[in-house]
DRENVOSE-950934 format. One line per field, with one value per residue (C-alpha): residue in three letters; x, y, z; chain. Coordinates in pm, 1 decimal. Layout:
residues N
type ALA  ...
x X  ...
y Y  ...
z Z  ...
mol A  ...
***
This chain:
residues 393
type MET  SER  ALA  ASP  PRO  ALA  GLY  PRO  GLY  PRO  ALA  PRO  ALA  GLY  SER  GLY  ALA  SER  ALA  ASP  PRO  ALA  VAL  PHE  ALA  ARG  SER  LEU  PHE  GLY  GLU  LEU  ALA  GLU  VAL  ALA  ALA  ALA  GLN  ARG  ASP  LEU  PHE  PRO  ARG  LEU  PRO  GLY  PRO  GLU  LEU  ARG  ALA  ALA  ALA  ARG  ASP  VAL  LEU  GLY  VAL  LEU  ASP  LEU  ALA  ALA  GLY  GLY  VAL  ARG  VAL  GLU  ARG  ALA  TRP  THR  ASP  GLY  ASP  LEU  ALA  GLY  GLU  GLU  LEU  SER  TRP  SER  VAL  GLY  PHE  GLY  PRO  ARG  THR  ARG  ALA  TYR  LEU  LEU  ARG  PRO  ARG  ALA  ALA  ALA  GLY  PRO  LEU  PRO  GLY  VAL  VAL  ALA  LEU  HIS  CYS  HIS  ALA  GLY  MET  LYS  TRP  VAL  GLY  LYS  GLU  LYS  ILE  ALA  ASP  GLY  PRO  GLU  GLY  PRO  SER  PRO  GLU  VAL  ARG  ARG  LEU  ARG  SER  GLN  ILE  TYR  GLY  GLY  ARG  ALA  TYR  ALA  ALA  GLU  LEU  ALA  ARG  ARG  GLY  PHE  VAL  VAL  LEU  ALA  HIS  ASP  VAL  LEU  SER  TRP  GLY  SER  ARG  ARG  PHE  PRO  LEU  THR  ALA  ASP  ARG  HIS  GLY  THR  PRO  ARG  SER  SER  GLU  GLY  THR  ARG  PRO  GLU  LEU  SER  GLU  PRO  ASP  ARG  TYR  ASP  LEU  ALA  ALA  TRP  GLU  HIS  GLU  HIS  GLU  VAL  ALA  LYS  HIS  CYS  ALA  LEU  LEU  GLY  THR  SER  PHE  ALA  GLY  VAL  VAL  ALA  GLY  GLU  ASP  LEU  ALA  ALA  ALA  ALA  TYR  LEU  ARG  SER  ARG  PRO  ASP  VAL  THR  SER  VAL  GLY  CYS  VAL  GLY  LEU  SER  GLY  GLY  GLY  LEU  ARG  ALA  ALA  LEU  LEU  GLY  ALA  PHE  ASP  PRO  GLN  VAL  ARG  ALA  VAL  VAL  VAL  ALA  ALA  MET  VAL  SER  THR  TYR  ARG  ASP  LEU  LEU  GLY  GLY  TYR  VAL  GLY  LYS  HIS  THR  TRP  MET  LEU  PHE  PRO  PRO  GLY  LEU  PRO  ARG  LEU  GLY  ASP  TRP  PRO  ASP  LEU  VAL  ALA  SER  ARG  ALA  PRO  ALA  PRO  LEU  MET  VAL  MET  TYR  ALA  THR  ARG  ASP  GLU  LEU  PHE  PRO  ARG  GLU  GLY  MET  ARG  ARG  ALA  HIS  GLU  ILE  VAL  ALA  GLY  ARG  TYR  ARG  ASP  ALA  PRO  GLY  ARG  TYR  GLU  ALA  VAL  PHE  ALA  ASP  ALA  PRO  HIS  SER  PHE  ASP  VAL  PRO  MET  GLN  GLU  ARG  ALA  PHE  ALA  TRP  LEU  GLU  ARG  HIS  LEU  ARG  PRO  ALA  SER  ARG  PRO  GLY  ARG  PRO  ALA  SER
x 682.0  507.4  466.1  702.1  484.5  735.1  702.2  936.6  1212.2  1508.5  1642.5  1934.7  2266.7  2440.8  2136.4  2050.8  1685.4  1395.5  1144.6  885.1  822.6  796.6  1123.2  1289.2  1174.0  1314.1  1643.2  1663.6  1599.7  1818.9  2110.8  2030.9  2025.6  2377.6  2507.1  2328.6  2443.8  2804.3  2791.5  2539.6  2611.3  2256.7  2104.4  2373.5  2313.1  2290.5  2217.2  1849.3  1862.0  2080.1  1856.6  1540.0  1684.8  1825.1  1506.4  1289.5  1498.1  1505.9  1129.0  1070.8  836.4  635.8  594.1  215.2  -32.3  -403.4  -529.2  -875.3  -1007.8  -1387.5  -1643.6  -1875.4  -2122.2  -2146.0  -2339.6  -2368.3  -2374.5  -2451.7  -2148.9  -1951.6  -1947.4  -1837.7  -1739.5  -1667.3  -1384.7  -1234.5  -912.1  -685.4  -323.7  -271.1  -360.9  -647.7  -988.8  -1031.3  -937.0  -1228.6  -1174.0  -1375.9  -1295.8  -1440.5  -1430.3  -1627.3  -1928.6  -1880.9  -1510.1  -1401.5  -1105.2  -846.4  -763.3  -475.6  -515.6  -454.2  -420.9  -589.0  -450.1  -667.3  -522.8  -466.9  -643.2  -693.5  -996.2  -960.3  -1326.3  -1319.0  -1040.6  -1135.5  -1465.9  -1279.3  -1199.6  -1445.9  -1819.5  -1998.8  -2367.4  -2471.6  -2289.3  -2078.7  -2150.0  -2173.9  -1822.8  -1682.2  -1865.4  -1710.4  -1360.9  -1399.9  -1513.0  -1199.7  -927.4  -1068.2  -1268.6  -1587.2  -1517.6  -1477.9  -1176.4  -1147.5  -1478.6  -1366.2  -1047.0  -1242.4  -1463.1  -1148.7  -1092.5  -905.6  -967.6  -932.7  -872.5  -919.3  -853.2  -829.4  -504.3  -417.4  -593.9  -849.2  -1204.1  -1241.2  -891.2  -957.3  -922.0  -1225.8  -1304.9  -1321.6  -1205.3  -932.2  -587.7  -400.9  -361.8  -704.1  -803.9  -890.3  -947.6  -1163.3  -1277.9  -1422.2  -1701.8  -1845.0  -2211.8  -2256.5  -2013.3  -2104.7  -1962.6  -1713.5  -1592.6  -1554.5  -1354.7  -1126.3  -1044.5  -950.9  -758.8  -523.2  -379.3  -378.8  -136.9  147.7  65.8  50.7  395.8  538.7  400.9  539.6  883.5  877.1  812.7  1107.4  899.5  739.6  394.2  514.3  653.5  326.2  114.1  359.0  331.5  -48.0  -25.4  220.3  -26.5  -309.4  -100.3  0.2  -365.4  -469.3  -187.9  -296.7  -643.5  -700.4  -885.4  -578.3  -284.1  -49.3  -58.6  12.7  -76.9  -186.6  -248.1  -278.5  -98.2  -74.6  -194.6  88.3  332.6  192.0  217.5  582.9  662.7  471.0  659.0  992.9  936.6  739.8  934.7  625.7  431.2  461.7  372.7  337.2  161.5  244.7  26.1  110.6  349.0  707.7  947.3  1296.1  1315.0  1556.7  1306.4  1035.2  1231.7  1067.5  731.1  612.3  699.0  400.5  158.0  241.2  177.5  430.6  442.3  655.1  920.8  1033.4  1338.1  1667.2  1558.3  1751.0  2073.4  1998.4  1870.6  1626.7  1257.0  1269.3  1565.1  1341.8  1051.6  1284.5  1466.9  1243.2  1418.8  1408.5  1053.2  778.9  705.0  480.9  512.4  250.7  358.6  81.1  248.5  9.9  42.3  18.3  179.0  505.3  741.2  794.8  1170.9  1138.2  929.0  1170.6  1469.5  1282.9  1212.4  1582.1  1672.5  1413.2  1507.6  1871.9  1795.6  1604.0  1872.7  1952.5  1584.9  1437.4  1059.2  1012.5  972.9  703.8  679.8  352.7  351.4  -15.6  -141.0  -342.1  -347.5  -290.1  -523.2  -574.3  -828.2  -1005.5  -741.5  -469.3  -672.1  -729.2  -361.0  -272.0  -529.8  -391.1  -38.6  -141.0  -319.0  -2.9  222.4  -8.8  -194.4  -15.9  -249.4  -217.1  -319.7  -667.1  -922.3  -1061.8  -1422.3  -1670.1  -1818.2
y -2245.4  -2551.5  -2615.9  -2859.0  -3132.8  -3169.3  -2802.1  -2513.0  -2638.6  -2421.6  -2155.3  -2268.5  -2237.3  -1910.5  -1751.1  -1531.5  -1578.8  -1566.5  -1849.9  -1596.2  -1693.5  -1330.2  -1235.4  -1548.6  -1466.0  -1113.8  -1249.1  -1522.5  -1291.4  -1021.9  -1264.8  -1392.2  -1032.7  -977.6  -1286.8  -1196.4  -834.4  -943.5  -1175.0  -1020.1  -644.8  -541.3  -194.0  -20.9  341.2  328.8  655.2  701.6  631.4  324.4  198.1  241.3  46.1  -232.1  -259.3  -280.6  -576.1  -748.7  -712.6  -842.7  -556.4  -667.2  -446.6  -435.5  -213.8  -141.3  -298.0  -273.4  -10.9  -8.6  210.1  -44.0  210.7  574.6  761.6  1092.1  1146.8  1504.3  1708.4  1408.4  1211.1  849.3  576.1  209.5  110.6  -226.4  -332.7  -631.7  -650.3  -973.4  -1234.8  -1312.1  -1144.2  -794.7  -519.2  -304.6  57.1  361.7  699.4  1001.3  1369.2  1684.0  1724.5  2099.8  2087.0  2319.4  2182.8  1921.1  1849.2  1690.5  1318.8  1104.6  727.2  637.0  302.5  84.1  -69.8  -434.4  -439.0  -815.7  -743.7  -886.3  -942.3  -581.9  -345.2  -9.9  -4.0  53.5  409.0  485.6  432.3  305.2  380.6  105.4  258.5  72.8  -271.6  -320.6  -468.4  -164.4  75.6  -105.1  -78.2  288.2  370.3  203.7  348.5  614.3  837.4  692.6  847.9  725.3  949.4  913.8  1100.6  1376.0  1417.8  1435.7  1709.5  1920.4  1923.3  1601.2  1311.9  1017.3  659.0  369.8  22.1  -338.7  -536.1  -905.0  -1075.2  -798.8  -737.9  -805.6  -960.5  -1198.6  -1576.3  -1805.6  -1945.1  -2323.6  -2641.2  -2688.8  -2709.3  -2589.0  -2213.7  -2107.9  -1964.7  -2220.6  -2213.3  -2388.9  -2037.7  -2002.4  -2246.6  -2061.5  -2000.1  -1707.6  -1496.1  -1306.5  -1431.8  -1140.7  -1209.5  -1582.8  -1502.3  -1260.9  -1514.9  -1770.7  -1520.7  -1435.1  -1786.4  -1779.8  -1485.5  -1725.5  -1920.9  -1606.0  -1503.4  -1850.0  -1861.8  -1517.1  -1615.4  -1931.8  -1715.4  -1485.1  -1196.6  -1112.2  -1024.6  -664.2  -676.6  -798.0  -543.1  -263.4  -358.4  -330.3  8.3  136.4  35.5  220.5  536.8  527.3  496.2  790.0  1001.8  919.4  1069.2  1407.8  1534.3  1480.8  1719.9  1550.6  1249.1  1186.9  901.4  839.2  535.9  409.1  105.0  -153.1  126.6  340.1  63.6  62.7  443.3  425.1  167.5  359.8  675.5  493.9  323.3  584.4  909.6  1076.2  1050.6  1408.3  1377.1  1081.8  1048.4  741.6  709.3  478.4  248.1  356.8  208.2  65.7  -305.2  -364.3  -233.2  -470.7  -781.5  -1004.5  -862.0  -683.3  -888.0  -1122.3  -829.0  -732.2  -840.6  -1029.7  -721.3  -546.1  -817.6  -881.5  -1109.7  -933.7  -576.9  -546.5  -604.1  -283.8  -62.3  -29.9  23.7  403.0  424.0  294.6  518.4  821.0  708.2  943.0  1246.3  1532.1  1472.6  1565.7  1312.7  1325.8  1053.4  1037.6  856.7  752.8  784.0  535.4  285.5  -67.0  -213.7  -19.4  61.0  428.1  385.9  236.4  531.3  782.2  616.4  596.3  969.3  1038.6  824.7  990.8  1339.7  1259.8  1168.4  1496.8  1709.5  1884.8  1929.5  2159.0  2172.8  1862.5  1616.5  1672.1  1450.6  1441.3  1289.9  1231.9  1148.6  855.6  475.9  292.9  497.5  772.0  973.0  1290.9  1538.1  1333.7  1321.3  1695.7  1764.5  1519.8  1673.0  2023.0  1897.5  1723.9  2042.3  2240.7  2004.9  1893.1  2213.8  2547.1  2835.9  2975.9  2655.1  2657.3  2381.1  2426.5  2325.0  2598.5  2758.6
z 1407.3  1554.8  1924.7  2099.7  2258.1  2538.2  2629.6  2564.8  2796.2  2893.9  2663.6  2447.8  2623.2  2553.9  2397.4  2692.8  2597.0  2838.9  2871.3  2754.3  2386.2  2272.4  2442.2  2306.1  1952.2  1974.0  2108.3  1845.4  1550.9  1700.1  1714.9  1365.4  1241.6  1376.0  1194.6  870.3  882.2  928.1  628.2  390.3  393.9  486.4  439.1  228.6  130.3  -249.2  -432.0  -516.9  -893.9  -842.9  -562.5  -770.7  -1063.3  -846.7  -639.1  -948.7  -1063.4  -722.9  -674.6  -1025.7  -1113.3  -1413.8  -1720.5  -1745.8  -1928.2  -1888.7  -2210.1  -2362.8  -2120.8  -2113.3  -1939.4  -1777.3  -1636.0  -1532.8  -1264.1  -1085.4  -711.7  -615.0  -716.9  -844.7  -1169.6  -1154.6  -1396.7  -1342.5  -1572.9  -1655.2  -1822.9  -1866.2  -1747.0  -1939.5  -1677.0  -1445.0  -1428.0  -1571.2  -1329.7  -1212.7  -1113.2  -1008.2  -1160.7  -977.8  -1076.1  -994.6  -1224.5  -1264.8  -1352.4  -1628.4  -1822.3  -1732.6  -1368.3  -1179.5  -1121.2  -813.9  -798.3  -466.7  -350.1  -130.4  185.2  279.5  620.5  601.7  378.2  27.4  -64.4  -183.9  -284.0  -435.4  -242.6  82.7  -28.1  -311.5  -356.9  -663.2  -714.0  -468.7  -173.1  83.5  230.6  609.7  611.9  431.6  664.0  958.5  814.4  723.9  1076.5  1212.3  991.4  754.5  986.3  836.7  494.9  139.1  99.9  -278.7  -314.4  -77.3  -277.4  -604.6  -459.9  -417.3  -793.3  -874.8  -1111.0  -872.7  -982.2  -737.0  -877.7  -763.2  -775.9  -761.6  -466.0  -403.5  -526.5  -897.8  -891.4  -601.0  -606.1  -580.6  -235.7  -281.6  -111.1  -371.1  -213.2  -518.6  -504.8  -378.0  -39.3  223.1  595.5  851.4  947.1  596.5  679.1  980.2  891.2  1133.0  930.1  615.4  286.8  270.0  625.1  554.5  242.6  425.5  695.8  431.1  217.5  504.6  483.1  103.7  83.7  166.3  -149.7  -360.2  -235.2  -302.1  -656.6  -732.1  -598.6  -809.8  -1118.8  -1053.1  -924.8  -588.6  -456.5  -432.2  -785.4  -937.0  -749.6  -834.8  -1201.6  -1184.7  -1010.1  -1269.2  -1540.5  -1363.2  -1323.4  -1690.8  -1791.5  -1572.1  -1712.5  -2068.1  -2023.4  -2190.4  -1880.7  -1656.8  -1631.4  -1383.3  -1152.8  -784.2  -552.0  -194.0  24.9  380.0  519.0  238.3  9.9  147.1  61.6  -290.9  -308.3  -203.9  -472.6  -738.1  -644.6  -656.8  -992.5  -1189.1  -1229.2  -1379.1  -1053.3  -931.3  -561.4  -321.7  15.0  228.0  539.1  831.6  646.0  712.6  965.0  946.6  878.5  1164.0  1419.5  1297.5  1396.0  1653.1  1747.7  1430.8  1122.8  1153.8  1149.7  792.8  437.6  229.4  4.8  268.3  259.3  -98.9  -86.3  -152.6  -80.1  250.7  55.8  -135.6  146.3  430.7  355.6  418.1  178.3  -100.2  7.4  -17.3  -331.6  -536.5  -381.7  -469.2  -600.1  -347.7  -74.0  232.6  497.4  772.2  1089.5  1330.5  1669.7  1835.3  1550.3  1687.6  1373.6  1389.8  1678.7  1757.4  1740.4  1391.7  1273.3  1427.0  1262.1  931.7  943.2  998.3  695.4  470.7  590.1  519.6  159.6  120.9  286.2  -42.3  -136.7  128.8  131.0  -83.8  205.2  464.8  772.1  965.3  1314.1  1387.1  1736.4  1602.1  1585.9  1258.0  1037.7  781.7  975.5  864.8  993.4  822.1  501.7  499.4  544.9  267.6  30.7  86.8  21.8  -301.1  -408.5  -353.7  -549.3  -828.9  -907.5  -873.9  -795.8  -1147.4  -1321.9  -1479.5  -1453.1  -1102.5  -1046.9  -1129.6  -822.6
mol A  A  A  A  A  A  A  A  A  A  A  A  A  A  A  A  A  A  A  A  A  A  A  A  A  A  A  A  A  A  A  A  A  A  A  A  A  A  A  A  A  A  A  A  A  A  A  A  A  A  A  A  A  A  A  A  A  A  A  A  A  A  A  A  A  A  A  A  A  A  A  A  A  A  A  A  A  A  A  A  A  A  A  A  A  A  A  A  A  A  A  A  A  A  A  A  A  A  A  A  A  A  A  A  A  A  A  A  A  A  A  A  A  A  A  A  A  A  A  A  A  A  A  A  A  A  A  A  A  A  A  A  A  A  A  A  A  A  A  A  A  A  A  A  A  A  A  A  A  A  A  A  A  A  A  A  A  A  A  A  A  A  A  A  A  A  A  A  A  A  A  A  A  A  A  A  A  A  A  A  A  A  A  A  A  A  A  A  A  A  A  A  A  A  A  A  A  A  A  A  A  A  A  A  A  A  A  A  A  A  A  A  A  A  A  A  A  A  A  A  A  A  A  A  A  A  A  A  A  A  A  A  A  A  A  A  A  A  A  A  A  A  A  A  A  A  A  A  A  A  A  A  A  A  A  A  A  A  A  A  A  A  A  A  A  A  A  A  A  A  A  A  A  A  A  A  A  A  A  A  A  A  A  A  A  A  A  A  A  A  A  A  A  A  A  A  A  A  A  A  A  A  A  A  A  A  A  A  A  A  A  A  A  A  A  A  A  A  A  A  A  A  A  A  A  A  A  A  A  A  A  A  A  A  A  A  A  A  A  A  A  A  A  A  A  A  A  A  A  A  A  A  A  A  A  A  A  A  A  A  A  A  A  A  A  A  A  A  A  A  A  A  A  A  A  A  A  A  A  A  A  A  A  A  A  A  A  A  A  A  A  A  A
***
């Protein structure tokens, strides 16, 4: 919305809006929501299987596969063994991924797809949550201290006896766009020329603007940003499941990674357990002051005509689901999180013990206490106590 050179002027007659722009925006979109809801039948309560199928079609989830998987290099780090893998999904640069597992593991282990967040940082993807042999950059250390309790949580999860896969997706890391002055589909921003910033920080400032172009191109091609990323995550999960050293597969992610975990859990029935951290609220409670804080992946066109966001998150019921709500989350309203929990719990009413809600006294984050609780839950649902293959002591 551009500024009016003559000033804001009085609120439109009959709108009841305040001269405060934020209040006016909430009023405007609230009134628009009433009109749209009356005419468009928003947020119906479709059964889970029907919702999953319809949502997959509306999002335009692409049928992708991890082709030509290669081991680019391998390393050890104390009690962990790591590999950098690459594969092609059929377009763009090859996907790069880190695979971590305990060195002393005896036999196959459960696998977890660890999904990196958005965080406005697209220079890297998998490196936000997993280390290669070089260790983290200063920018990654800064991010981890803010939202991950200072940890590379994929490594901590691997140390507990999991094969953990962290991979890049379109727009991040190995799958990022070049930063040039070209106006046609590449990141651009006046902020990107500031010499006092590091190259990663300059890229991330420019890439924020570029996400609008990614979303527009995806819509033009009959898919969505969420649908493309979900297709890449489905390919990664299928690859992990195909490995002879993996017994079963779950997934976990924070924020944009939590969104990806929710979509992976909805669209892949073979994903056994899903953890979504700090990424669940009702759509209706985001109107006005929260929409602009989020990625286009959260708003695929057409989804509200099938259900609210927590309906899709819970559409995997009765399969195991953990949702972690950060009660001091600045990106989601408390009322939206509370209502979302009620919707998810309602869909799990006939599956006691399969949905676990965690209300963490934390800002938007996946801090160490949250991680530990998520790891224990994944352990419980992916590896029964009688299953062999635990790391040797």
